[in-house]
N, C-alpha and C positions, 0 to 999 in steps of 0.2 A: 683822601684819597691815595694811593703809595705811587706818588709820583716817581721816586728814585726807582722804583721794579719796572715801572713803563719803561723809562727812559735808558734802564739798562736791556730792558729784555728787546727794545729799538734800534739797538745796537747791534743787534744780532742782522737784521736787515740791509745795513753796509758790508758787512762782514759777507753776507752769501752774495751781494751783487758783486765785491770785491772778487770773491774767489770765481767766481764765472768769466770774471773778466780776465784773470789770471791763467786759467782754462784756456782762453784764447773765442770761449763759446758767446761773449758780446761785447764789443767794443764799448759800450758806454750804456747808463740808464739814468732816467728821470723817473721816481715814483714818488706819490701824493696819495696821502690816505688820510680819512678822518673818518670821525664818528663819534656821538655824544652822550658824555657819561656822566649823570650822577649835576647832572644841570652845568657840566662846561663841553669846551670843544675838544675833544683829544686831534691833535694833528701831528703830521709827521712827513718829512719830506727826505730824501734822498738824492743825492745829483753826485755821479758816478763819470769815471773814463772821460771817453772822447767821443763828440760828435763826430769829427773825423779825422780816419786817419792816414787816408792818401784822398788827394795830391798831394797835400799838410796834415801837419796835427792840429787840432783844434778841440779843446778840450768841450767836455758834455757841459751845459752852463741850465739853470730851472728854465730862462727863456728860451733852449732849443727848441727849435721846428720839426713835426718827425710825418712822415710818409705813410698816415695812421692805417693807409692799404683798409681791409673789409670794417674798418668803423665809422666808413664812411658809410654801409647798409645802414648802422641804426641810429648814426648822429645826421646826417645828411636826408636820404631818400625813405625809413621809416619814419622818421618825424615829417615830414612833408608828406607821406601819405595821410600819415596820423591826421594832420590839419587838414586836408582834403576832403578826408572822409567828414570829420568834424562838422566843413562849411557842405558837404551835401553832393560834393563835386564827381567823387566817388562811391561807390557800394563794395563792401570788402568780400559781398558774395554775390556779385555780378560778372559776368565770366568778361575776361580780361579781352578777348574781343567786342566788345561794349566801347573799349577806350581806341584800342589799335584795330581796323578791322583787318588787316594781315596777318593777324595773331591766328587767325579761326582757320587758316590753313591747315590742312595735314591733319583733319579730325582732334583740334584742342577746341574746340568751344565748352566743352565742360572744365576748361579751367579755370578760376575763380583768381580775383585778387587775393585772399587768403588765401590759396595755394600759395603763388610766388613769396609771399611775405614767411609761410611757415615750412617753404622748400620742400613742399609736396608736389608742385606742379608735374612731375614726371618728366619735366626735361632735362639734356643731359647737363649736369653741374661745371662744366668747362671745355671750352674747345677752342684753338690757338686762331682765333682768328687774324690774330699778328704775322701768322705763318703765311697767308692765305694774302693777306696785303702786299708783304715781300715779295712772295711770289709773282705777283700779276706786276709790279713794279721793274720787278725785274725783266718780266713780257716785253711791255708795254713804254715803259721810259716816261712813265707816268708819274708825277708827283703825286703821292696818294699819302703816306701815310702825314699822322700828325693834322687831317685835313679834316674840313669840315664832311668831305663827301666820301671820307675813311668810318666817320664816327656811323652818318649814315648807312653806310653797308654795312657794318659790323650790326645796327642795330635790325637791319632789312634780315639780315640772314638769322640772328636770334628768334625773332616772330616768327621768321617762318621756318623754324628746327620741326622737327618732328619727336614726338616723346618718349623716352624707356622704359616708364611704367605710366599706369595707370594713375590720371592726380588723385591725390590721396591714398593711393597706396603705401608710399612708403617717403619719406623725407629723408633725403639726399643733397646734405650742404653743397649750393654751388653759387657760381657768379651769375647765368645765364637767368638765374627766378628776378634778379635785381638791374642787372640791364634792364631787364620788360619795366620793371618797378621806373626805374629811371624813366625810360618813354612816356609811359603810364602818366606819371607828374608832370612832362614838359608836354604833353597833349592836352591835358584838361587845365593847365594852368597857362598856357602859349608862353611860356618861359622855360627859355636854358636851364637846365638844373643848377649850373653855376651862379646866374643871377638867379635864381629863386632863394638858392641857400643863404646868398648874401642880405637878400630884402627881407627876407621871412623866418630866418630861423638865426642868424650870426649876428644880425642888426637889432632886434629884439632882445637876444641873448646875451648882448655885450660879448660876442666871441668876436674880439677884433686881430687875433692872430691865429683864423683858421679861413683858409681859402682854399679852392682849385687853382693848377697852379698850368693856366692852359699853354700849350706848345703849339707849334709851327709857325708861320711864317710873319715877324715883327711881332711876336712871342717872346720876353724873356724877361726874367726875373731880375729886379735892381740888385745889384753886387752885395749890397750891406743886409737884404734879406736874405738872398743865400748863403751868406757864412753864417746865418743863425739856426740852416738847415741842418738837419745830419746827415751824411751823406750816405746809400744802401749799396747796393750790387754793385760790384766790377762786371759788368754785363758784357758776357761772350759775344754777340747777337749787335750790341751796342754799341758794342769796342771802346768802353770807357765806362769809367765809374757815375753811376748815377748820382744827381745833387743837384736840389731841386726840381727833380722830375720826376714822375711819377715812376714807379718799381713796376707797376704790373703791365703786363704786356699788351693785353688787349685793351687797355687804359688809357694805356700810353698810345696804340695807335690809334685811339678815338679823338686823340687832342689833351686828353690829361682831363677830360672832364665825363664820368660814367656815373651810373647807380651802387657801382658794387666795388668803386675805387676812386682815390683818386685827391682826396682831401688832405689836405698837410694841416697839425694844428700845433700848439704848445700843450703841456701837461696842466697848464693852469686853465685853459679853456677847455680842455675835455671836462675837468672838474669842474668848473664854474658850469657848462652842461650837465653831467650829472646831477648834481646840485637841483638844477634848476627843475630836473625828472622829481628829485624827490619831494621838493616843497611844492611841487602842483599836486603831486599824489597824496603828500597829508595835508592837502585845504589850504595852502600858506602863500601861492600864488598863481593868477590867473592868466601865467602869458602863453601858456597852453590849455587847453581843456581839460582839464581833471578826468571828467566820465573817461575819455579818450586816451587819455597815460593809461587809465588802470586799466581798460582794455587792451591794449596793446601789452601790458604786461603782463595777463592769464595765459599759464599755457594753455594750447590750444590742443593737445591731444588728436593732431591731423600729422600720420594713422596714431590709433589708439597706442601710449608709450613714447608718445616724442615729448621730446623736453621739448620743444620749440615755443614760444610766445610767437606774438607777433614784430619778425623784425629780429627779435632778440631770441638771444639762449638762456635756459634756465639751469641750475646746477643738475648734474648727474652723478647721480649717489655714489661714492668709490671712487671717483674718477676724470672731476670738473678742476679742469683749468684756476677755478676760485678755490680749489684747496678742500678742508674740511668745516671750515666754521661759516660760510657763505649761507643764510635759512635757504629754504623751499621758497620762499616770497622775495627771492634776489634774481635780478636780469644781468646780463653781461653781452659780452662779444669779444674774440679776436681777431686781430691782425697779423699777415704774415711775415709783414717787416718785424714784428715784433714788439706789436703794440697789443694792449689789452685794458676794458673797463668794466670793476662788479661794482656792482649796487645792490646793499640790502635794504629791499623796502620797507621793512617792519625795525631793524635795529640802524639804521639810517647810516650804515657803513659805507664809503666809496673807497677804491682803492683803483688808481691811475698808474698802468705800468708801462712805462715808454721808453723800448727800447731799438737797437740801429744793429737789431743781431745780424742780419744778412750780409752786411760792412765789413769785408777782410778778416772775414773769422777763419781760423786755422783750419776749422772743419765743422760740417754742416752739423749740430747738435741737434739733441731729441727736443731741446728747451723745456727742460724740468722745472727751470725757475717760478716761472709761473704760481703753482702751487704752494712753493717752499714760502717767497715774500709774502702771496694774501695773508699764510697760515702762521706765520714771524707777527708779519701789522697784527691780524685779530689775536694773536693769544697775548702779544704787550696790550692791547686796547684791555684786554680783558682781565689784564693782569689783578690780582690780589680781590676777585669777585668771588671766589671761590669760601 
């Protein structure tokens, strides 16, 4: 194996990240990658820039914990639905109203769990529920934001929402599908989503740095833990830099625990989760049911032409954030805060890319760093094979 060539090519990853930092596209990043080749495991780690720029400057570390944003969807909610489907508590083709009776309102009886997982339910992708709660607080003087009451109100609003298209007619990525799925998990397990994650996913998979950060009265992260977390946006309506509290406004209003966002984690934990998916898929582990992991990784074609698997994205030819080297048998997902995970199931390549791109950047970039980094890493790992 041409180790010198591989190492030389991997240096381009650091240079690409440094260039993005210099251009004020991101404050910092942690990138972990691995792929087996010729009986050995190729690995790469890039740790660059700053985890926090304001109110103080803290360097990025491999141990830095990130607000994963929508990576919550596959790591928490999709995995929970997978487990409950395996155990017979959830039928993917059953109507959502079987588990949440309120969902039957406004002619939604034909929406199934599978529709939610493939973003083809017809629910509106996003609504600013936090603004409704802020306005209600202003009018009534009631303390509502970040309470259980607020969480219940948001979930109720989602369940009573109308459809913007027929179920299965289009795949439109959004959050309301996964807010609903989180509520389904809680209904069938009689546990809050954060407790379920801690007991059924994080514990068995050894994800010691992965957690929801509940908000509200009496909820505060220990200072040493907060200082391990990468800061996110200087939020105008919250009037502060977000540091140790979820960035997503609806998840924040719901108290920090939701099916679409709210998970915090480190790059090593995300890598451990991804490696578990690979090990189960290849039959080397039974910590998750192999049959269901394989089912959830398959493109569903709902509707025809959609690239969505069950709760996971797959590469879209020519325009995927995974770049040009990940095969069709790959699954992945992105998070708005600058996070991503891609897993090539056949070649067993994993790239975890965690950044804090919304923190103190000079401009809102198109964030084209993801496919570039993925291409540079896999190009290096495959060096000398031709």
